[in-house]
C-alpha angles and dihedrals in degrees: 000000000000115000120243116254123211122200108211119200113190145135127298084215127060093236129219099289116070087210090073093063090043090055091045089052092045090051092052090051093046093051092050090048089051095041093243119156116236113226109185146135096289096239125141095206137084118351091337091061092043094054094043096046089051093045089050094046089055093049097254121156108252127204116189130184121189133168116233095246092062099048093103100032096050091032097236110243099224096175094074124121086251124015116187122186114201129189097229141026089244089059091047093054094045092050094046092047096047093051095052135080094200139008131227125187118206124190110301147130140259093316092055091045089050092052091044096050092046092056091039092052090044087053093047088051092052093244090130143002099210115140115254117209129191109206093212100197109186090344095299093149096043091103093048091050088049090052092050090049089050090050089053092042089053091051096245090122137023115256088248087077088077094053089060090070128063115191116205125187101216143002098270090057089048092050091049090051093048091052091048 
């Protein structure tokens, strides 16, 4: 049986709330415990590094993808099970998404939002049916969820848009949703 692969989008910084890094570490551990392969941006900094180190420590398979121009900035984690270097961000995002069965977005900045909106748009257009989760640690994604509701309320998207995203409050909820 093929193992589940989870694409994790998250910050290359740890963020202001210590709970963010704790959740990233908990996710890495849980993925290892459930034999889920981590697919992520191959950085060893911020939340990216936290989830990867925890997954590796638990024996999880890790698949990282990084563009050449971010090797220094994101401290490319070359000791992963699979380490892919791309030329562009577009290639990075494509390789990550194509090698995953589901997506989870942890707290992050513009890059995480870019990745989230791209896979959400693809889902809206019917280009995939992979689950998309928001790990809503301490309500981090509440403003985003409110914005998406506003977009639907203002008739810029069909209400089905909101059904493509599942917000979960913590790692145990995420793991239960992945198993479902």
